[in-house]
C-alpha positions as CSV (number, residue, x, y, z in Angstrom):
1,M,81.7,89.0,154.1
2,A,81.6,91.8,151.6
3,G,82.6,95.1,153.0
4,C,84.5,98.3,152.6
5,A,88.1,98.0,151.5
6,A,89.2,100.9,153.7
7,R,87.6,102.1,156.9
8,A,86.0,105.5,156.4
9,P,85.8,108.1,159.2
10,P,83.4,107.2,162.0
11,G,79.8,107.8,161.1
12,S,80.5,108.4,157.4
13,E,78.8,105.2,156.3
14,A,75.7,106.1,158.3
15,R,75.6,109.6,156.8
16,L,76.2,108.4,153.3
17,S,73.5,105.7,153.5
18,L,71.0,108.1,155.0
19,A,71.6,110.8,152.3
20,T,71.2,108.2,149.4
21,F,68.2,106.5,151.0
22,L,66.5,109.9,151.1
23,L,67.6,110.6,147.6
24,G,66.0,107.3,146.4
25,A,62.8,108.2,148.4
26,S,62.5,111.4,146.4
27,V,60.7,109.3,143.8
28,L,57.7,110.6,145.9
29,A,58.0,113.7,143.7
30,L,57.4,111.8,140.5
31,P,53.7,112.7,140.3
32,L,54.8,116.3,139.9
33,L,56.8,115.3,136.8
34,T,53.8,113.5,135.3
35,R,51.6,116.6,135.9
36,A,54.3,118.6,134.1
37,G,53.7,116.5,130.9
38,L,56.0,113.4,131.3
39,Q,54.3,110.0,130.9
40,G,54.5,107.8,134.0
41,R,56.8,105.1,132.6
42,T,58.9,107.6,130.8
43,G,59.3,109.8,133.9
44,L,60.2,106.7,136.0
45,A,62.8,105.5,133.6
46,L,64.4,108.9,133.4
47,Y,64.3,109.3,137.1
48,V,66.1,105.9,137.7
49,A,68.7,106.6,135.0
50,G,69.3,110.0,136.5
51,L,69.7,108.6,140.0
52,N,72.3,106.0,138.9
53,A,74.2,108.6,136.8
54,L,74.4,110.9,139.8
55,L,75.6,108.1,142.2
56,L,78.3,107.1,139.6
57,L,79.4,110.7,139.4
58,L,79.5,111.3,143.1
59,Y,80.9,108.1,144.5
60,R,83.6,105.5,143.8
61,P,83.8,102.0,145.2
62,P,83.4,101.0,147.9
63,R,81.2,104.0,148.7
64,Y,79.2,103.5,145.5
65,Q,78.2,100.0,146.7
66,I,76.8,101.5,149.9
67,A,75.1,104.3,148.0
68,I,73.4,102.2,145.4
69,R,71.9,99.8,147.9
70,A,70.7,102.6,150.2
71,C,69.3,104.5,147.3
72,F,67.5,101.4,145.9
73,L,65.9,100.8,149.3
74,G,64.8,104.5,149.5
75,F,63.4,104.1,146.0
76,V,61.4,101.1,147.0
77,F,60.2,102.9,150.1
78,G,59.1,105.9,148.0
79,C,57.3,103.7,145.5
80,G,55.6,101.9,148.4
81,M,54.4,105.2,149.8
82,L,52.9,106.2,146.4
83,L,51.2,102.8,146.1
84,S,49.9,103.0,149.6
85,F,47.9,106.2,148.8
86,S,46.7,105.0,145.4
87,Q,43.1,104.0,144.8
88,S,43.9,100.5,143.8
89,S,43.8,96.9,145.1
90,W,47.6,97.1,145.5
91,N,47.7,99.8,148.2
92,H,48.4,97.2,151.0
93,F,51.3,95.9,148.9
94,G,52.6,99.5,149.2
95,W,52.5,99.1,153.0
96,Y,54.5,95.9,152.5
97,M,57.1,97.6,150.3
98,C,57.6,100.4,152.8
99,S,58.0,97.9,155.7
100,L,60.4,95.7,153.8
101,S,62.7,98.5,152.5
102,L,62.7,100.2,155.9
103,F,63.6,97.0,157.7
104,H,66.6,96.3,155.4
105,Y,67.9,99.9,155.4
106,S,67.5,100.3,159.2
107,E,69.5,97.1,159.8
108,Y,72.5,98.8,158.0
109,L,71.9,102.2,159.6
110,V,71.7,100.9,163.2
111,T,74.7,98.7,162.7
112,A,76.7,101.7,161.3
113,V,75.8,103.8,164.3
114,N,75.8,101.1,167.0
115,N,78.6,98.7,166.0
116,P,80.6,100.0,163.1
117,K,83.4,97.5,163.6
118,S,81.0,94.7,162.3
119,L,79.6,96.8,159.5
120,S,79.7,95.5,155.9
121,L,77.5,95.4,152.9
122,D,76.0,92.3,154.3
123,S,74.5,94.4,157.1
124,F,71.7,95.4,154.6
125,L,70.7,91.7,154.8
126,L,69.8,91.9,151.1
127,N,71.6,88.6,150.5
128,H,70.5,87.0,153.7
129,S,70.0,83.5,152.2
130,L,68.4,81.6,149.3
131,E,65.6,80.5,151.5
132,Y,64.8,84.2,152.5
133,T,64.7,85.2,148.8
134,V,62.5,82.3,147.8
135,A,60.1,83.1,150.7
136,A,59.9,86.8,149.6
137,L,59.3,85.8,146.0
138,S,56.6,83.3,147.0
139,S,54.7,86.0,149.0
140,W,54.8,88.4,146.0
141,I,53.5,85.7,143.6
142,E,50.7,84.7,146.0
143,F,49.6,88.3,146.5
144,T,49.6,88.9,142.7
145,L,47.6,85.7,141.8
146,E,45.1,86.2,144.6
147,N,44.7,89.9,143.7
148,I,43.9,88.9,140.1
149,F,41.5,86.0,140.9
150,W,40.1,87.0,144.3
151,P,40.7,90.8,144.7
152,E,38.2,91.0,147.5
153,L,40.6,88.9,149.6
154,K,43.2,91.7,149.5
155,Q,40.8,94.4,150.7
156,I,40.3,93.1,154.3
157,T,41.6,96.4,155.7
158,W,41.2,95.5,159.4
159,L,43.4,92.4,158.8
160,S,46.0,94.3,156.9
161,A,46.0,96.9,159.7
162,M,46.6,94.2,162.3
163,G,49.5,92.9,160.2
164,L,50.9,96.5,160.1
165,L,50.8,96.7,163.8
166,M,52.7,93.4,164.1
167,V,55.3,94.7,161.7
168,V,55.7,98.0,163.6
169,F,56.0,96.1,166.9
170,G,58.5,93.6,165.6
171,E,60.6,96.4,163.9
172,C,60.7,98.5,167.1
173,L,61.5,95.6,169.3
174,R,64.3,94.4,167.1
175,K,65.9,97.8,166.8
176,A,65.6,98.3,170.6
177,A,67.4,95.1,171.0
178,M,70.2,96.2,168.7
179,F,70.6,99.5,170.4
180,T,70.5,97.9,173.9
181,A,73.1,95.3,173.0
182,G,75.4,97.9,171.4
183,S,78.7,96.4,170.2
184,N,77.6,93.0,171.5
185,F,75.1,92.7,168.6
186,N,76.2,90.9,165.5
187,H,74.2,89.6,162.5
188,V,76.4,86.4,162.6
189,V,76.4,84.0,165.6
190,Q,79.8,84.4,167.2
191,N,81.7,81.2,168.1
192,E,84.6,83.1,169.8
193,K,84.2,85.6,172.6
194,S,85.8,89.0,172.0
195,E,87.4,91.0,174.8
196,S,84.5,93.5,174.7
197,H,81.7,90.9,174.7
198,T,79.5,91.2,177.7
199,L,76.2,89.5,178.7
200,V,73.4,92.0,178.2
201,T,70.4,91.5,180.6
202,S,68.9,95.0,180.9
203,G,66.3,96.8,178.8
204,V,64.4,94.6,176.4
205,Y,66.8,91.7,177.4
206,A,65.1,91.8,180.8
207,W,61.9,90.8,179.0
208,F,63.2,88.2,176.5
209,R,66.5,86.4,176.1
210,H,66.3,86.9,172.3
211,P,64.4,90.1,171.7
212,S,65.9,90.7,168.2
213,Y,64.6,87.2,167.2
214,V,61.2,87.9,168.7
215,G,61.0,91.1,166.8
216,W,62.0,89.5,163.5
217,F,59.6,86.6,164.1
218,Y,56.5,88.9,164.5
219,W,57.7,91.2,161.8
220,S,58.0,88.4,159.2
221,I,54.6,86.9,160.0
222,G,53.1,90.4,160.2
223,T,54.1,91.1,156.6
224,Q,52.0,88.2,155.4
225,V,49.0,89.2,157.6
226,M,49.3,92.6,156.1
227,L,49.2,91.2,152.6
228,C,46.3,88.9,153.5
229,N,48.3,85.9,152.2
230,P,46.8,82.8,153.8
231,V,49.2,80.3,152.2
232,C,52.4,82.2,152.9
233,G,51.0,83.3,156.3
234,V,51.0,79.7,157.5
235,G,54.2,78.9,155.6
236,Y,56.1,81.8,157.1
237,A,54.9,81.0,160.7
238,L,56.1,77.4,160.4
239,T,59.4,78.3,158.7
240,V,60.5,81.2,160.9
241,W,59.5,79.2,164.0
242,R,61.8,76.4,163.0
243,F,64.6,78.7,161.9
244,F,64.6,80.6,165.2
245,R,64.3,77.4,167.2
246,D,67.5,76.1,165.6
247,R,69.2,79.6,165.7
248,T,68.4,80.0,169.4
249,E,69.9,76.7,170.3
250,E,73.0,77.4,168.3
251,E,73.5,80.8,169.9
252,E,72.8,79.6,173.4
253,I,75.5,76.9,173.1
254,S,78.0,79.7,172.4
255,L,76.6,81.9,175.2
256,I,76.9,79.2,177.8
257,H,80.4,78.6,176.6
258,F,81.2,82.3,176.9
259,F,79.5,83.1,180.2
260,G,78.9,79.8,181.9
261,E,76.9,80.0,185.1
262,E,76.0,83.6,184.6
263,Y,74.1,82.8,181.4
264,L,72.5,79.7,182.9
265,E,71.1,81.8,185.8
266,Y,69.8,84.4,183.2
267,K,68.3,81.6,181.2
268,K,66.3,80.4,184.2
269,R,64.9,83.8,184.9
270,V,64.0,85.1,181.4
271,P,62.1,83.3,178.6
272,T,63.2,83.3,175.0
273,G,60.1,85.3,174.0
274,L,59.5,83.0,171.1
275,P,56.3,80.8,171.4
276,F,57.0,77.2,172.4
277,I,60.8,77.7,172.1
278,K,62.8,77.2,175.4
279,G,66.3,77.3,174.0
280,V,69.0,74.7,174.3
281,K,68.5,72.0,176.9
282,V,71.2,71.8,179.5
283,E,71.9,68.4,181.1
284,L,72.8,68.8,184.8
């Protein structure tokens, strides 16, 4: 996994990422520059060039790698906010940009605060998988094509609002799961039990066995409902359901190995939280 070559003082990665995320989000001030006489594209190009020059001046690797990713996500968030309040058929795509950038940034920030030992550049989840990238690109292409040929399809505000609620619910549930699990949470399924690894059954884990997966499940589908993407909406639902079915079974094999009867009792009491997914079958 990519990461920092030397471990910085506790909390420094979180502070660095937050400062540079907010720096990127300062693109919200761009309309003030355009009113001052700069053309939109010229102002944007100068802004991006200035940001990168500033980061290169302030930071050296490996801190620059953290800063540029967090700043990029902040920039996307800021652009999404501007688009959200624009009078165009792309305003719901602005909601999506805000949701996507905030999800990836908060994954890193919460890991930095909650479990710094497992922190790496991969904690941004920007390089999650080829399938994840293809899925995202597919949703952008579908939105663009449908917005060109059937723009009225992208203006179903109540449907986009419902998607936004799904996204907010999923995001909050996943982050609650990460905070509740603490150092037990890891983005990679663990095959070996560490000395500090304990079975978490309180908080949101008393509701669902896999609350972080439940959150991500509804977040991902919610993004497509928000975009009013019928094709990717169905495709995402089927794909993420299959992904989490396999991921849940893989993880529960390890958890049964780690905790034995304790986990089996927990498994009997608490559902996965994912529709029509019961987890690994145990032969008695």
